[in-house]
C-alpha positions as CSV (number, residue, x, y, z in Angstrom):
1,M,-43.2,-26.7,27.6
2,G,-40.0,-25.0,28.5
3,D,-38.6,-25.6,25.1
4,G,-41.9,-25.0,23.3
5,R,-43.0,-28.6,23.0
6,A,-44.6,-31.3,25.2
7,S,-45.3,-35.0,24.8
8,N,-48.2,-36.9,26.3
9,L,-47.7,-40.7,26.1
10,K,-51.0,-42.3,25.0
11,I,-50.0,-46.0,24.5
12,P,-46.7,-47.1,26.2
13,S,-44.7,-49.8,24.4
14,W,-44.1,-51.7,27.6
15,G,-47.9,-52.1,28.0
16,I,-48.2,-53.9,24.6
17,G,-45.1,-56.1,24.4
18,G,-42.9,-53.4,22.9
19,A,-44.6,-53.4,19.5
20,Y,-45.0,-49.7,19.3
21,S,-45.7,-46.5,21.3
22,H,-48.1,-43.8,20.6
23,F,-48.1,-40.2,21.9
24,E,-49.4,-36.7,21.3
25,V,-46.9,-33.9,20.7
26,T,-47.9,-30.2,21.2
27,T,-45.6,-27.5,20.0
28,L,-45.7,-23.7,20.1
29,S,-45.2,-21.7,17.0
30,G,-41.5,-21.9,15.9
31,A,-40.7,-24.8,18.2
32,G,-39.8,-28.3,17.3
33,R,-37.3,-31.1,17.7
34,P,-33.6,-30.8,16.7
35,P,-32.2,-33.1,14.0
36,H,-31.9,-36.7,15.2
37,V,-31.9,-40.3,14.0
38,Q,-34.0,-43.1,15.4
39,H,-31.8,-46.2,15.0
40,R,-34.4,-48.8,16.1
41,E,-37.8,-47.2,15.5
42,D,-39.8,-46.2,12.4
43,E,-41.9,-43.0,13.1
44,F,-45.3,-41.9,11.9
45,F,-46.4,-38.3,12.3
46,Y,-50.1,-37.4,11.9
47,V,-50.8,-33.7,12.1
48,L,-53.9,-32.8,14.1
49,A,-53.5,-29.0,14.1
50,G,-51.0,-26.6,12.5
51,D,-48.4,-26.8,9.8
52,Y,-45.1,-28.5,10.3
53,G,-41.8,-28.5,8.4
54,F,-39.8,-31.7,8.5
55,P,-36.2,-31.2,7.3
56,I,-35.3,-34.7,6.2
57,E,-31.9,-35.6,4.6
58,G,-31.3,-32.3,2.8
59,G,-34.9,-31.3,1.9
60,T,-38.0,-30.2,3.8
61,I,-41.4,-31.9,3.6
62,W,-44.4,-29.7,4.6
63,V,-47.2,-31.5,6.4
64,G,-50.5,-29.9,7.4
65,E,-53.6,-31.0,9.2
66,D,-55.0,-34.5,8.5
67,L,-51.8,-35.6,6.7
68,L,-49.5,-38.5,7.7
69,L,-45.7,-38.6,7.3
70,Y,-43.7,-41.8,7.6
71,V,-40.0,-41.6,8.6
72,P,-38.1,-44.9,8.4
73,K,-35.5,-45.7,11.0
74,G,-32.0,-44.5,10.2
75,T,-33.3,-41.3,8.6
76,L,-31.9,-37.9,9.8
77,H,-34.9,-35.7,10.5
78,S,-36.4,-33.0,12.7
79,H,-39.7,-31.1,12.9
80,K,-40.8,-27.5,13.5
81,N,-44.2,-26.0,13.9
82,A,-44.3,-23.5,11.0
83,G,-47.8,-22.2,11.8
84,E,-48.7,-19.2,13.9
85,G,-50.7,-21.1,16.6
86,V,-50.1,-24.2,18.7
87,G,-49.5,-27.3,16.7
88,R,-50.5,-30.9,17.6
89,M,-49.4,-34.3,16.2
90,L,-50.0,-37.9,17.0
91,V,-46.7,-39.7,16.8
92,S,-46.3,-43.5,16.6
93,Q,-43.0,-45.4,16.8
94,T,-42.6,-49.1,15.9
95,R,-40.7,-50.8,18.7
96,G,-41.1,-48.3,21.4
97,P,-38.1,-48.4,23.9
98,L,-37.5,-44.7,23.5
99,R,-40.8,-43.9,25.2
100,A,-39.6,-45.5,28.4
101,L,-37.4,-42.3,28.9
102,L,-40.6,-40.3,29.5
103,R,-41.0,-42.2,32.8
104,G,-37.5,-41.3,33.9
105,G,-34.4,-43.3,34.5
106,G,-34.1,-44.4,30.9
107,Q,-35.5,-47.9,31.5
108,A,-38.8,-49.4,30.8
109,P,-40.6,-50.7,33.9
110,G,-39.6,-54.2,34.9
111,R,-36.2,-54.0,33.3
C-alpha cells in the first residue's frame, strides 16, 4: 500500500469468460484513485467500511457503508477515502480485461 491503497482480486475475468471481474479495494484515510475513465467497463462500488467521496463529472457523490454506486463506462471519476480509518470496498467491472494487469505484463493468461 505504498500509495495508500491495495487491490485484492477475488474473481478474475479470465476465469469466467471475460464477463466481469470482482475485487476488494482497501484504502487508507485520504487515499484513493486519481481521475480516470474506463472505456470498456462499467464499474460498481459497494462500500464495506468507511466513507468515500467519488468526484464524478463535476460533482461529488458521497458513499458510506452498505451503499452501492454504479459508474457507467465512459464516465470520468475517481474515489477517495474521506473517513478517518481504513476503508474497504468491493468493486466489480463488467468485461474485466483491466484486471489482467494485476498479474503483470498487461495481458490476461493465455493471450
